[in-house]
N, C-alpha and C positions, 0 to 999 in steps of 0.2 A: 504494500500500500504506500502510495506516495505521501510525502509530508505536506504536499500542496493538495488540499481537498476541495476547496471552494473556489468557484470562479465568479459568480454573480450574487452579490448581497441583496437580500430582500430590503434591508434598511436603505441602501443606496437607491434601489428601485423606487421606493416610496419618496425619497428626496427628489429624484428625477421626475416622479409623477406630478409633483407640484408644478413642474414645467411641462407636464405631459400633454397638455393641449397642443404643444408643438412637436409631440412624438418622441421626446428624448428618452423616456423610459422604454418605449418599444424598440428604439434603436439599440439601447443598452442590452436588452434581452435577445437581440438578433432578429427581431421582427421588422425587416427592412421595408417590405411592401406596406404593411399597416402603419409603420412609422412615417412613411412618406404621405400616406393618406391622412394621418392625424395632423401632420405638419401643414398640409394644404387646406384642411377643413376644420382646423382648431379642435382636434379630438372628436371628429364626427359631430361637430356643432355642440361640443361639451358633453353630449350624452355618452359617447364611447369612453371619454375621459373618466366620467363618474363610474361607469361599469368596470373600468380597469382597476379601480380601487380594490375590487374583490378578486381580480384575475392575476394580480402581481405574484402571489405565492406560486401559482402554477406556471407562470412564465419563468420564474426563477428556477424552478425544478427542471423545466425543459432546457434552459440554458446550461444548467449544471451537467446535464447528460450530453449535450452537443459539443461543448468546448473543452479543450485540453487544459487541465490545470498545470501550473508550473511556477517558476520563480518570477515571471513577469506578471504582475498583479493586474487583473482585469479591472477591479474596482478603482484602484488608484489611477490607472490609465484613462478610464472613462471620466473621472473627476477632472483630471488634467485637460482632457479634450473639451469637456463641457465648459469649464471655467477659464482655462488658459490656452485653449486651442489656437487662438489667433497668434499667440506667441510661439507656437510649436512645442510647448512643454511636453506634451504626450509623445511627440516624436523623439525628443532628446531622451526621455525616460526609456523608450523602446530601443535606444541605441542607434536610431536613424538620424545621425548628426547632420548630414547634408540637407535632408529635407526639413529638418528642424530649423536649420539656418535659413532655408528658403522661406519657410513660414514666418520666421522672425523678421527677416528683411522685408517681406511682402506686407507685413502687418501695419506698415505705416511708420515704423520707427525710423527707417532709413530710406527704403527703396521707393515707396509710393509717390514721393515727390519727384523723383527722377524717372520713374518707369510707370506710365499711366495704367498699364494693364496688371500691375501687381495685385490689385484687389481681386481681379478676375482669377488669377492664379491661386490666390489664397482661398477664394470661395470654392473653386473646383477641388482643391486639396482637402478642405474641410468636409465637403460633401462626400468625397471619396472615403474619408476616414469614418464618417458617421455610418456609411453603408458597409464598410469592410473591416472595421477595427477588431471585431471579435475573431474573424478569420486570421487577421494579421497576428493577433496575440496567440492564437492556437498554434500557428506555424512557428512562431518564436519559441513557445514553450515545448513544442515537439522536438525542436532542434537542440534543446538542452539535454 
C-alpha cells in the first residue's frame, strides 16, 4: 500500500463549491464537460450548483478511484491553480519551470506591456490546465 492514499479532498471540494457556479469544483473532480457547462451557465442557473452540495462526496470517491496518488499533491496543486494560477505557481510546484515562467511573464508582471497577445497565451494555458490538471498530476505521480 502506498503512503500516498488520497488525491481529492472533500473539504477542498466544498471550498471550491463556493465558487462552483463557475464549475471549479467539477473541474477539480475531473468532470470536464459538466465543469464547462457550469462555467457557461452559472451552475445550470444555480440549480445544479445547489444539487452539487449533496453530490460532492460521490464525486470525491470517483476521483479517488480514477487518479494516481503520489508525492505531487492534487489538493495543493488545485489550490495553487485556482488562486495563483495567473502567476504559474501550480506549474512551478509540478516542476514545469519553463511554462511556469511563461505564465508568470504573461500575467502582466513583465510581458503584457510589450507583447499584446500575452493575455491570450495565459488564458489558453489556464484553460488547458483546468481541463487536464488531474491527468497531468496522475502522469507525474506515475513517473515517481
